[in-house]
C-alpha positions, 0 to 999 in steps of 0.5 A: 500499500502506498503512503498516500493510500494509508487509511489515516481517517477512521470512524468508530461506532461505540454502539456497533464497535466497528471501525471504518477507515479511509485514506481521505475525508470524503472516502470516510464519509461515503464508507461511514454512510454506507455502513450506517445504512446497512446497520440502521444507525441510531441517533443515540450512537456515540461516534469517534473520528480520528485523523492521523498525521493531518495536513493543514488542508485536511484540518481546514476541511474537517473543521469546516465540515464539523463547524469547529472554531477557526482558533481551534483549527489554527492550533491544530494546524500549527501543532500548538505545543502548549497543553491547554483546555478550551471551551466553545459553544458546541464542544471543548478542546483538550491539547496534550503532548504525547510520546511519539512511540509506544511500541511495546517492544521498544518500550521494553528495550528502553526500560532496560537501558538508559536511552533518552526519552523519545520526542513528544508531539501534539495530540488534540481531543475535541469533545462534542455532545455525542461525538469525538474528533481526535487529531493523533500523530503516527506512532502512538497507540492511544487510539487502538488502546482506548478502542480495545478498552471500549470493546472490553467495557461491560457497562456500555451505557457509560461510554460517552464522548466524555468517557472516551476523552477520560480514557484517552487522557488516562492512556496518555498518562499511563504511556509514561509509566514505563519510562518512570519505572526505568528511571526508578531502577536506574536511580536505585542502581546508581545509588548502589554504585556510588560507594563501590564504583572503581576509579576506572568506572568514573568516566561511564558513571558521570554521563549515566547520571547526567542522562538520567537527570535529563530524562527525569526533568523531561518527564516532570516537564511533560507531566507538569503541564498535564496536571495543570490542564487536568486540574482546570478540567476538574474545576470546570466540571465542578463549578456551579455555573459550569459550561453545559458541554463539560461532564459531571456526575460519576465521570468527575470521579474518574477524572479525580482518579487520573488526577491522583495517579498523575500526582503520584507519578510526579511525586515519584519522579521528584523522589527519584530526582532527589535520589539521583541528586544525592547520589551525585553529590555523594559521588562527587564528594567521594571523588573529591576525598579520593583526590585529596588522599592522592594529593597527600600521598604524592606530597609525602613522596615528594617530601621524602625525595626532597630530603634525600636530594638535600642530603646528596647534594653536598656529597655531589659537591664534594665529589665535584671538588675532587674532580677539579684540576687542583691539588687534593689530599692524598694525591701523591700517595698513589699506592695507599687507599686510606684516603679513598676509604676515609673519604667514602666513610666520611660520606657514609657517616654524613648520610647516616647522620643526616637520615637519622636526623630526618627520621627524628624530625619525621621528614622521612 
């Protein structure tokens, strides 16, 4: 199948739990109309349209067909990165940032390594009274995961557009769980390595700590924006003069559960960052102590070498005097070695006395 024929448009019916796909918007409308006529579609059905990797022209076409506000169309077309919630006359918009890849095998490999967190991109949710429209990026599995959850749901009367919105938010936040668990394991491993690491492993441990702190900071930044959006969403749902588009009742309990999960995740990430920061401080302190100890050892050796050099410099001067072209004691007595052994003996005595004095003064 060629890239231009990829079915990027999909229609999901919560009543029939069937998916209709197409590579174009017009083709999706035709396929959906044909299926509705075959199944005698009900007006009470909640439908869900997803557009994957929508171009600017496709965003304009869909927004015009569904009477979506131009500001919303502009945010989606320009890939607005700020996470937010906005209410309009007939729908409300939730803009989230999600990870690009959610492949299970890739996630499993990442949880066993210190790979960087993948990049994030915009995920836009438009919630109508009995309809959902999402603009999703390729490489994320939120759409398929939520559809599977709807098919497994026994309480079909609970499945509404607001409930699908809750399920998407919950799945997006859950997608950060493998990376948080990987950060937890790596933080514990670094904490255990700090006091047993060898000098040869220093070069590999320092980049590992820096990479982990970068990952934790990125996760915290991504989830902090979601907390603000979710907190504002819950407040709008609980307000007395709330917009009639926002849900109420039992769905607020579901949103509160997601909010608690998000707070727990952010608290855990903060705790992991404290562990890594403490481990990094302990490691740098231990490295500093090792450097000070090494410098003391070097200074002790150098002081001993200095003392020995001080002792042997006068002897070198004496031997140099005897090598000069002048008269020296015992020069005429060539058959007698008394002068030689006397000079050597005096040198040895001088060395012995000097070493004894240096030992008494704790210089050696």
